[in-house]
C-alpha atoms as one frame of an Amber mdcrd trajectory, in Angstrom:
protein
 121.062  93.222 129.750 117.848  94.779 130.891 115.556  96.427 128.420 114.725
 100.084 128.813 111.350 100.852 130.326 108.501 101.716 127.965 108.296 105.283
 129.191 111.821 105.915 127.887 110.603 105.328 124.327 107.948 107.994 124.920
 110.565 110.402 126.247 112.770 109.802 123.183 109.807 110.401 120.861 108.879
 113.658 122.597 112.467 114.916 122.488 112.825 114.045 118.790 109.534 115.772
 117.954 110.637 118.820 119.910 113.853 118.996 117.927 112.178 118.302 114.593
 109.416 120.899 114.968 110.935 124.253 115.912 108.690 127.128 116.969 110.002
 129.626 114.463 112.129 128.980 111.416 114.149 131.817 109.954 114.344 130.540
 106.415 114.496 132.192 103.013 112.246 130.904 100.237 113.317 132.185  96.846
 111.057 132.303  93.753 112.564 129.037  92.510 111.017 127.240  95.477 107.511
 128.055  94.295 108.191 126.832  90.789 109.760 123.665  92.189 106.669 123.003
  94.323 104.473 123.619  91.267 106.599 121.151  89.281 106.209 118.515  92.012
 102.440 119.081  92.107 102.052 118.800  88.324 104.323 115.752  88.095 102.281
 114.036  90.822  99.031 114.876  89.053 100.197 113.620  85.651 101.790 110.547
  87.207  98.508 109.681  88.914  96.574 110.237  85.678  98.971 107.978  83.785
  98.665 105.278  86.439  94.873 105.425  86.129  95.207 105.168  82.344  97.472
 102.127  82.583  95.366 100.323  85.188  91.923 101.486  83.989  90.712  97.997
  83.053  91.616  96.618  86.480  90.108  99.610  88.287  86.854  99.314  86.325
  86.667  95.551  86.888  87.162  96.069  90.632  84.467  98.762  90.792  82.089
  96.616  88.741  82.740  93.683  91.062  81.978  95.841  94.116  78.776  97.171
  92.534  77.734  93.688  91.401  77.763  94.427  87.676  79.429  92.467  84.925
  82.492  94.197  83.555  82.521  95.459  79.970  85.400  93.149  79.041  83.421
  90.086  80.189  80.367  91.175  78.179  82.420  91.802  75.043  84.108  88.391
  75.372  80.732  86.665  75.663  79.354  88.579  72.666  82.452  87.798  70.625
  82.180  84.100  71.420  78.495  84.095  70.463  79.124  85.767  67.120  81.878
  83.362  66.115  79.690  80.361  66.991  76.722  81.719  65.015  78.881  82.099
  61.936
């Protein structure tokens, strides 16, 4: 079988975009919609903050590596090793 020409893929994309993006939508947004959007926004914010909290050590090490500094965990390990050797 022959493949469809490339321009047909463009035509399909244009038609799908035309159907997916109507000019005017006659829709009703009740007050619950606003609170739902607020809930999504807050959940995303707190989820992102928690992810930063969990991965903070890795994030800081990566930033320190980019800036050319030694990370705090490396410095504390070296200090801890020096103290135990000194007695």
